[in-house]
MOPAC internal coordinates of N, CA, C and O (Angstrom, degrees):
PM7 1SCF
backbone

  N    0.0000 0     0.00 0     0.00 0    0    0    0
  C    1.4653 1     0.00 0     0.00 0    1    0    0
  C    1.4859 1   105.25 1     0.00 0    2    1    0
  O    1.2310 1   117.77 1   138.30 1    3    2    1
  N    1.2574 1   121.85 1   -41.70 1    3    2    1
  C    1.3855 1   125.60 1   179.30 1    5    3    2
  C    1.4639 1   116.73 1   -50.95 1    6    5    3
  O    1.2310 1   123.29 1   140.28 1    7    6    5
  N    1.5223 1   111.29 1   -39.72 1    7    6    5
  C    1.4825 1   115.67 1  -179.75 1    9    7    6
  C    1.5017 1   109.78 1   -65.91 1   10    9    7
  O    1.2310 1   121.27 1   139.10 1   11   10    9
  N    1.3173 1   115.18 1   -40.90 1   11   10    9
  C    1.5412 1   119.56 1  -177.95 1   13   11   10
  C    1.3765 1   113.38 1   -64.02 1   14   13   11
  O    1.2310 1   119.64 1   148.42 1   15   14   13
  N    1.3029 1   118.29 1   -31.58 1   15   14   13
  C    1.5487 1   120.44 1   175.68 1   17   15   14
  C    1.5302 1   108.93 1   -70.53 1   18   17   15
  O    1.2310 1   121.60 1   138.86 1   19   18   17
  N    1.4071 1   114.54 1   -41.14 1   19   18   17
  C    1.4870 1   115.28 1  -177.25 1   21   19   18
  C    1.4493 1   109.32 1   -67.21 1   22   21   19
  O    1.2310 1   118.00 1   140.31 1   23   22   21
  N    1.3314 1   121.42 1   -39.69 1   23   22   21
  C    1.4890 1   123.01 1   179.47 1   25   23   22
  C    1.5202 1   111.02 1   -61.43 1   26   25   23
  O    1.2310 1   117.78 1   141.68 1   27   26   25
  N    1.3472 1   121.83 1   -38.32 1   27   26   25
  C    1.3802 1   131.10 1  -176.48 1   29   27   26
  C    1.5983 1   100.33 1   -65.29 1   30   29   27
  O    1.2310 1   119.20 1   127.50 1   31   30   29
  N    1.2592 1   119.12 1   -52.50 1   31   30   29
  C    1.5147 1   121.19 1  -175.17 1   33   31   30
  C    1.6225 1   108.57 1   -60.58 1   34   33   31
  O    1.2310 1   122.05 1   142.93 1   35   34   33
  N    1.2985 1   113.68 1   -37.07 1   35   34   33
  C    1.5384 1   119.10 1  -175.14 1   37   35   34
  C    1.5445 1   102.15 1   -70.58 1   38   37   35
  O    1.2310 1   120.08 1   136.07 1   39   38   37
  N    1.2839 1   117.44 1   -43.93 1   39   38   37
  C    1.5959 1   120.11 1  -171.62 1   41   39   38
  C    1.5538 1   102.72 1   -71.83 1   42   41   39
  O    1.2310 1   116.82 1   143.34 1   43   42   41
  N    1.3712 1   123.64 1   -36.66 1   43   42   41
  C    1.4673 1   120.46 1   172.69 1   45   43   42
  C    1.4056 1   114.40 1   -63.50 1   46   45   43
  O    1.2310 1   116.42 1   148.97 1   47   46   45
  N    1.2604 1   124.41 1   -31.03 1   47   46   45
  C    1.4080 1   128.66 1   176.09 1   49   47   46
  C    1.5430 1   112.43 1   -74.03 1   50   49   47
  O    1.2310 1   120.87 1   173.98 1   51   50   49
  N    1.3052 1   115.93 1    -6.02 1   51   50   49
  C    1.4169 1   117.61 1   177.07 1   53   51   50
  C    1.5767 1   115.24 1    86.70 1   54   53   51
  O    1.2310 1   119.74 1  -166.08 1   55   54   53
  N    1.3353 1   118.11 1    13.92 1   55   54   53
  C    1.2988 1   121.05 1   179.18 1   57   55   54
  C    1.5852 1   111.24 1  -101.77 1   58   57   55
  O    1.2310 1   120.06 1   -28.50 1   59   58   57
  N    1.2874 1   117.49 1   151.50 1   59   58   57
  C    1.4715 1   121.53 1   174.25 1   61   59   58
  C    1.3580 1   116.46 1   -87.29 1   62   61   59
  O    1.2310 1   121.04 1   -49.58 1   63   62   61
  N    1.3399 1   115.61 1   130.42 1   63   62   61
  C    1.5670 1   124.61 1   175.53 1   65   63   62
  C    1.5620 1   110.72 1   -84.57 1   66   65   63
  O    1.2310 1   123.15 1   -52.23 1   67   66   65
  N    1.2184 1   111.56 1   127.77 1   67   66   65
  C    1.4897 1   116.08 1  -178.69 1   69   67   66
  C    1.4827 1   107.59 1  -109.80 1   70   69   67
  O    1.2310 1   121.58 1   -57.00 1   71   70   69
  N    1.2923 1   114.59 1   123.00 1   71   70   69
  C    1.5958 1   122.27 1  -176.31 1   73   71   70
  C    1.4745 1   107.03 1  -108.95 1   74   73   71
  O    1.2310 1   120.51 1   -77.23 1   75   74   73
  N    1.3157 1   116.63 1   102.77 1   75   74   73
  C    1.4967 1   127.26 1  -175.54 1   77   75   74
  C    1.5313 1   105.18 1   -61.47 1   78   77   75
  O    1.2310 1   120.36 1   145.41 1   79   78   77
  N    1.3218 1   116.91 1   -34.59 1   79   78   77
  C    1.6109 1   116.18 1  -173.60 1   81   79   78
  C    1.4173 1   107.35 1   -69.89 1   82   81   79
  O    1.2310 1   116.42 1   143.33 1   83   82   81
  N    1.3469 1   124.42 1   -36.67 1   83   82   81
  C    1.4495 1   120.56 1   178.90 1   85   83   82
  C    1.4801 1   115.86 1   -88.13 1   86   85   83
  O    1.2310 1   122.30 1  -175.27 1   87   86   85
  N    1.3993 1   113.20 1     4.73 1   87   86   85
  C    1.4373 1   118.01 1   172.02 1   89   87   86
  C    1.5079 1   117.08 1    77.44 1   90   89   87
  O    1.2310 1   120.87 1  -165.74 1   91   90   89
  N    1.3783 1   115.94 1    14.26 1   91   90   89
  C    1.4671 1   121.01 1   174.00 1   93   91   90
  C    1.5040 1   109.65 1   -64.41 1   94   93   91
  O    1.2310 1   117.66 1   -27.62 1   95   94   93
  N    1.3091 1   122.05 1   152.38 1   95   94   93
  C    1.4142 1   121.53 1   169.85 1   97   95   94
  C    1.5522 1   110.88 1  -123.08 1   98   97   95
  O    1.2310 1   121.35 1   -18.47 1   99   98   97
  N    1.3415 1   115.02 1   161.53 1   99   98   97
  C    1.4427 1   118.32 1  -171.58 1  101   99   98
  C    1.5077 1   106.96 1   -71.26 1  102  101   99
  O    1.2310 1   116.28 1   -15.83 1  103  102  101
  N    1.2192 1   124.68 1   164.17 1  103  102  101
  C    1.4488 1   128.57 1   164.83 1  105  103  102
  C    1.4641 1   108.61 1   -62.85 1  106  105  103
  O    1.2310 1   121.71 1   -24.06 1  107  106  105
  N    1.4095 1   114.33 1   155.94 1  107  106  105
  C    1.4533 1   113.50 1   176.33 1  109  107  106
  C    1.5076 1   114.77 1   -73.00 1  110  109  107
  O    1.2310 1   124.32 1   -48.25 1  111  110  109
  N    1.2156 1   109.32 1   131.75 1  111  110  109
  C    1.4847 1   117.17 1   178.40 1  113  111  110
  C    1.5175 1   114.31 1   -98.31 1  114  113  111
  O    1.2310 1   120.57 1   -33.56 1  115  114  113
  N    1.3234 1   116.51 1   146.44 1  115  114  113
  C    1.5113 1   116.88 1   176.43 1  117  115  114
  C    1.6274 1   106.37 1   -66.91 1  118  117  115
  O    1.2310 1   122.19 1   -29.80 1  119  118  117
  N    1.2075 1   113.41 1   150.20 1  119  118  117
  C    1.4463 1   122.31 1  -178.65 1  121  119  118
  C    1.5754 1   104.13 1   -69.37 1  122  121  119
  O    1.2310 1   121.65 1   -39.27 1  123  122  121
  N    1.4572 1   114.44 1   140.73 1  123  122  121
  C    1.4346 1   116.07 1  -177.76 1  125  123  122
  C    1.6103 1   105.90 1   -68.87 1  126  125  123
  O    1.2310 1   124.24 1   -30.55 1  127  126  125
  N    1.3986 1   109.47 1   149.45 1  127  126  125
  C    1.5326 1   117.81 1  -175.79 1  129  127  126
  C    1.5376 1   104.40 1   -77.86 1  130  129  127
  O    1.2310 1   118.73 1   -54.80 1  131  130  129
  N    1.1588 1   120.04 1   125.20 1  131  130  129
  C    1.4340 1   130.24 1   176.53 1  133  131  130
  C    1.4966 1   104.58 1   -91.91 1  134  133  131
  O    1.2310 1   119.57 1   -56.97 1  135  134  133
  N    1.4075 1   118.42 1   123.03 1  135  134  133
  C    1.3789 1   124.34 1   179.88 1  137  135  134
  C    1.5591 1   112.49 1   -66.94 1  138  137  135
  O    1.2310 1   119.17 1   -33.19 1  139  138  137
  N    1.2126 1   119.20 1   146.81 1  139  138  137
  C    1.4952 1   115.56 1   178.58 1  141  139  138
  C    1.6973 1   108.46 1   -70.13 1  142  141  139
  O    1.2310 1   125.35 1   -30.03 1  143  142  141
  N    1.2976 1   107.34 1   149.97 1  143  142  141
  C    1.5552 1   112.45 1  -176.19 1  145  143  142
  C    1.5398 1   108.11 1   -60.38 1  146  145  143
  O    1.2310 1   122.68 1   -37.21 1  147  146  145
  N    1.2824 1   112.47 1   142.79 1  147  146  145
  C    1.4325 1   115.89 1   178.04 1  149  147  146
  C    1.5726 1   105.98 1   -83.27 1  150  149  147
  O    1.2310 1   121.09 1   -37.63 1  151  150  149
  N    1.3261 1   115.53 1   142.37 1  151  150  149
  C    1.4533 1   117.94 1  -176.69 1  153  151  150
  C    1.5808 1   104.50 1  -135.24 1  154  153  151
  O    1.2310 1   124.02 1   -17.03 1  155  154  153
  N    1.3720 1   109.90 1   162.97 1  155  154  153
  C    1.5178 1   116.66 1   172.77 1  157  155  154
  C    1.5311 1   105.54 1  -144.19 1  158  157  155
  O    1.2310 1   122.87 1   -40.21 1  159  158  157
  N    1.4060 1   112.11 1   139.79 1  159  158  157
  C    1.4405 1   118.68 1   173.10 1  161  159  158
  C    1.4633 1   108.66 1   -94.78 1  162  161  159
  O    1.2310 1   118.88 1   -61.25 1  163  162  161
  N    1.2830 1   119.74 1   118.75 1  163  162  161
  C    1.5436 1   127.01 1  -178.05 1  165  163  162
  C    1.5420 1   106.33 1   -64.31 1  166  165  163
  O    1.2310 1   123.80 1   -38.12 1  167  166  165
  N    1.2374 1   110.31 1   141.88 1  167  166  165
  C    1.5659 1   115.66 1   172.70 1  169  167  166
  C    1.6129 1   104.81 1  -120.45 1  170  169  167
  O    1.2310 1   123.25 1   -12.00 1  171  170  169
  N    1.3109 1   111.38 1   168.00 1  171  170  169
  C    1.4683 1   122.45 1  -179.63 1  173  171  170
  C    1.5443 1   107.32 1   -51.83 1  174  173  171
  O    1.2310 1   124.54 1   -49.23 1  175  174  173
  N    1.3725 1   108.88 1   130.77 1  175  174  173
  C    1.4927 1   116.25 1   179.51 1  177  175  174
  C    1.4707 1   120.99 1    84.10 1  178  177  175
  O    1.2310 1   121.84 1  -172.06 1  179  178  177
  N    1.4105 1   114.08 1     7.94 1  179  178  177
  C    1.4430 1   119.03 1  -176.71 1  181  179  178
  C    1.5586 1   107.69 1   -84.36 1  182  181  179
  O    1.2310 1   117.94 1   -26.87 1  183  182  181
  N    1.2725 1   121.53 1   153.13 1  183  182  181
  C    1.4726 1   127.54 1   179.32 1  185  183  182
  C    1.6135 1   104.37 1  -132.87 1  186  185  183
  O    1.2310 1   121.38 1   -30.12 1  187  186  185
  N    1.1705 1   114.96 1   149.88 1  187  186  185
  C    1.4847 1   118.30 1   175.97 1  189  187  186
  C    1.4736 1   112.15 1   -58.08 1  190  189  187
  O    1.2310 1   121.09 1   143.10 1  191  190  189
  N    1.4154 1   115.51 1   -36.90 1  191  190  189
  C    1.3995 1   120.29 1   175.86 1  193  191  190
  C    1.5016 1   114.30 1   -57.31 1  194  193  191
  O    1.2310 1   121.67 1   136.75 1  195  194  193
  N    1.4139 1   114.41 1   -43.25 1  195  194  193
  C    1.4392 1   123.32 1  -170.70 1  197  195  194
  C    1.4991 1   107.36 1   -71.77 1  198  197  195
  O    1.2310 1   120.99 1   141.42 1  199  198  197
  N    1.4020 1   115.71 1   -38.58 1  199  198  197
  C    1.5016 1   122.15 1  -178.28 1  201  199  198
  C    1.5423 1   107.82 1   -68.36 1  202  201  199
  O    1.2310 1   123.61 1   139.89 1  203  202  201
  N    1.2999 1   110.69 1   -40.11 1  203  202  201
  C    1.5095 1   110.86 1  -179.53 1  205  203  202
  C    1.4954 1   110.66 1   -69.04 1  206  205  203
  O    1.2310 1   119.28 1   138.55 1  207  206  205
  N    1.2724 1   118.97 1   -41.45 1  207  206  205
  C    1.4722 1   119.50 1   175.81 1  209  207  206
  C    1.5905 1   115.95 1   -59.07 1  210  209  207
  O    1.2310 1   122.89 1   139.27 1  211  210  209
  N    1.3925 1   112.07 1   -40.73 1  211  210  209
  C    1.3979 1   119.05 1   176.91 1  213  211  210
  C    1.5825 1   117.69 1   -64.31 1  214  213  211
  O    1.2310 1   121.44 1   134.68 1  215  214  213
  N    1.3832 1   114.86 1   -45.32 1  215  214  213
  C    1.4379 1   121.13 1  -170.79 1  217  215  214
  C    1.5054 1   108.11 1  -102.80 1  218  217  215
  O    1.2310 1   118.81 1   153.59 1  219  218  217
  N    1.2487 1   119.87 1   -26.41 1  219  218  217
  C    1.5658 1   116.34 1  -173.90 1  221  219  218
  C    1.5598 1   107.73 1  -110.71 1  222  221  219
  O    1.2310 1   119.15 1   172.43 1  223  222  221
  N    1.3050 1   119.23 1    -7.57 1  223  222  221
  C    1.4801 1   122.91 1   179.61 1  225  223  222
  C    1.5266 1   117.81 1    86.14 1  226  225  223
  O    1.2310 1   120.74 1   171.10 1  227  226  225
  N    1.3950 1   116.18 1    -8.90 1  227  226  225
  C    1.4045 1   121.52 1  -177.23 1  229  227  226
  C    1.5658 1   108.44 1  -145.16 1  230  229  227
  O    1.2310 1   121.84 1   -60.65 1  231  230  229
  N    1.4005 1   114.09 1   119.35 1  231  230  229
  C    1.4290 1   114.79 1  -179.63 1  233  231  230
  C    1.4831 1   118.99 1   -63.64 1  234  233  231
  O    1.2310 1   123.59 1   155.66 1  235  234  233
  N    1.5053 1   110.72 1   -24.34 1  235  234  233
  C    1.4095 1   115.32 1  -179.93 1  237  235  234
  C    1.5947 1   114.30 1   -66.98 1  238  237  235
  O    1.2310 1   120.03 1   169.94 1  239  238  237
  N    1.3610 1   117.55 1   -10.06 1  239  238  237
  C    1.3508 1   118.36 1   176.37 1  241  239  238
  C    1.6211 1   117.64 1   -87.44 1  242  241  239
  O    1.2310 1   123.00 1  -165.04 1  243  242  241
  N    1.3416 1   111.86 1    14.96 1  243  242  241
  C    1.5448 1   119.54 1   174.97 1  245  243  242
  C    1.5385 1   111.76 1   -47.46 1  246  245  243
  O    1.2310 1   118.68 1   140.50 1  247  246  245
  N    1.4330 1   120.12 1   -39.50 1  247  246  245
  C    1.4001 1   119.72 1  -172.49 1  249  247  246
  C    1.5037 1   110.14 1   -59.41 1  250  249  247
  O    1.2310 1   119.73 1   147.97 1  251  250  249
  N    1.3769 1   118.12 1   -32.03 1  251  250  249
  C    1.5095 1   117.81 1  -178.11 1  253  251  250
  C    1.4752 1   112.40 1   -69.40 1  254  253  251
  O    1.2310 1   121.64 1   152.49 1  255  254  253
  N    1.3275 1   114.47 1   -27.51 1  255  254  253
  C    1.5707 1   115.66 1   176.58 1  257  255  254
  C    1.4526 1   107.23 1   -78.12 1  258  257  255
  O    1.2310 1   119.92 1   144.36 1  259  258  257
  N    1.4098 1   117.76 1   -35.64 1  259  258  257
  C    1.4915 1   115.34 1   179.58 1  261  259  258
  C    1.5094 1   107.87 1   -69.85 1  262  261  259
  O    1.2310 1   117.92 1   143.29 1  263  262  261
  N    1.2884 1   121.57 1   -36.71 1  263  262  261
  C    1.5519 1   120.77 1  -176.76 1  265  263  262
  C    1.5772 1   106.14 1   -60.54 1  266  265  263
  O    1.2310 1   119.90 1   139.01 1  267  266  265
  N    1.3157 1   117.80 1   -40.99 1  267  266  265
  C    1.4623 1   121.31 1  -171.53 1  269  267  266
  C    1.5129 1   109.40 1   -74.95 1  270  269  267
  O    1.2310 1   121.78 1   166.48 1  271  270  269
  N    1.2804 1   114.20 1   -13.52 1  271  270  269
  C    1.6027 1   116.26 1  -176.08 1  273  271  270
  C    1.4332 1   114.19 1  -128.54 1  274  273  271
  O    1.2310 1   120.17 1  -143.81 1  275  274  273
  N    1.5017 1   117.29 1    36.19 1  275  274  273
  C    1.3822 1   121.36 1  -177.51 1  277  275  274
  C    1.5526 1   111.86 1   -61.31 1  278  277  275
  O    1.2310 1   122.45 1   152.69 1  279  278  277
  N    1.4303 1   112.92 1   -27.31 1  279  278  277
  C    1.5678 1   111.50 1  -175.24 1  281  279  278
  C    1.4780 1   107.74 1   -77.99 1  282  281  279
  O    1.2310 1   117.22 1   169.47 1  283  282  281
  N    1.1445 1   122.89 1   -10.53 1  283  282  281
  C    1.5359 1   120.28 1  -175.36 1  285  283  282
  C    1.5293 1   107.23 1  -118.85 1  286  285  283
  O    1.2310 1   117.43 1   151.06 1  287  286  285
  N    1.2706 1   122.49 1   -28.94 1  287  286  285
  C    1.5030 1   124.63 1  -177.45 1  289  287  286
  C    1.5837 1   108.15 1  -116.48 1  290  289  287
  O    1.2310 1   121.05 1   -92.08 1  291  290  289
  N    1.3098 1   115.61 1    87.92 1  291  290  289
  C    1.4747 1   116.76 1   179.02 1  293  291  290
  C    1.4995 1   111.71 1   -74.71 1  294  293  291
  O    1.2310 1   118.48 1   150.65 1  295  294  293
  N    1.3360 1   120.50 1   -29.35 1  295  294  293
  C    1.4264 1   126.42 1  -176.63 1  297  295  294
  C    1.6042 1   104.27 1  -120.88 1  298  297  295
  O    1.2310 1   121.70 1   -69.40 1  299  298  297
  N    1.3114 1   114.36 1   110.60 1  299  298  297
  C    1.4218 1   115.52 1   179.13 1  301  299  298
  C    1.5428 1   114.39 1   -60.90 1  302  301  299
  O    1.2310 1   118.84 1   161.75 1  303  302  301
  N    1.3172 1   119.82 1   -18.25 1  303  302  301
  C    1.4187 1   123.63 1  -176.21 1  305  303  302
  C    1.5707 1   113.17 1   -83.96 1  306  305  303
  O    1.2310 1   120.94 1   171.13 1  307  306  305
  N    1.4283 1   115.81 1    -8.87 1  307  306  305
  C    1.3759 1   123.21 1  -178.43 1  309  307  306
  C    1.6266 1   111.49 1  -130.47 1  310  309  307
  O    1.2310 1   123.00 1   -86.55 1  311  310  309
  N    1.3098 1   111.85 1    93.45 1  311  310  309
  C    1.4305 1   110.72 1   170.16 1  313  311  310
  C    1.5858 1   104.40 1  -114.52 1  314  313  311
  O    1.2310 1   123.40 1   -21.26 1  315  314  313
  N    1.2288 1   111.09 1   158.74 1  315  314  313
  C    1.4592 1   118.40 1  -174.96 1  317  315  314
  C    1.5709 1   117.46 1  -119.36 1  318  317  315
  O    1.2310 1   120.12 1   -29.87 1  319  318  317
  N    1.2677 1   117.38 1   150.13 1  319  318  317
  C    1.3957 1   120.75 1   175.75 1  321  319  318
  C    1.5322 1   112.49 1   -55.45 1  322  321  319
  O    1.2310 1   118.65 1   -46.62 1  323  322  321
  N    1.2391 1   120.18 1   133.38 1  323  322  321
  C    1.4149 1   124.92 1  -175.19 1  325  323  322
  C    1.4071 1   116.26 1    95.02 1  326  325  323
  O    1.2310 1   118.25 1   162.35 1  327  326  325
  N    1.3333 1   120.95 1   -17.65 1  327  326  325
  C    1.4383 1   116.98 1   175.68 1  329  327  326
  C    1.4385 1   116.14 1   -66.88 1  330  329  327
  O    1.2310 1   119.81 1   -43.16 1  331  330  329
  N    1.2844 1   117.97 1   136.84 1  331  330  329
  C    1.4617 1   126.81 1  -174.41 1  333  331  330
  C    1.5014 1   104.60 1   -98.03 1  334  333  331
  O    1.2310 1   119.04 1   -66.96 1  335  334  333
  N    1.3738 1   119.44 1   113.04 1  335  334  333
  C    1.3322 1   125.04 1   177.86 1  337  335  334
  C    1.4763 1   120.18 1  -104.41 1  338  337  335
  O    1.2310 1   117.76 1   -41.68 1  339  338  337
  N    1.3125 1   121.87 1   138.32 1  339  338  337
  C    1.4650 1   124.52 1  -179.28 1  341  339  338
  C    1.5274 1   102.91 1   -82.57 1  342  341  339
  O    1.2310 1   120.61 1   -40.41 1  343  342  341
  N    1.2862 1   116.44 1   139.59 1  343  342  341
  C    1.4822 1   123.14 1   174.55 1  345  343  342
  C    1.4500 1   114.00 1  -111.65 1  346  345  343
  O    1.2310 1   117.60 1   -36.78 1  347  346  345
  N    1.3254 1   122.18 1   143.22 1  347  346  345
  C    1.5155 1   119.76 1  -178.98 1  349  347  346
  C    1.4957 1   109.13 1   -75.98 1  350  349  347
  O    1.2310 1   120.10 1   180.00 1  351  350  349

């Protein structure tokens, strides 16, 4: 009985109830919007530690930034002004 009450509440709210036993499928939903990747352009004097501290709140998370940017930052001790880095 509790399930019937819940379904009525859902229907009254304007939502569609999907019953997997009967084989019904949900109406097509639009794909969720994926936010654009966050980036940062390095300036003179930047370090991955400082960037991680500023944007991620913890400098020890610099390996995450390095892992996302292996194609542009081969040596994590050498980043250059103007490099565009992806941020997690």
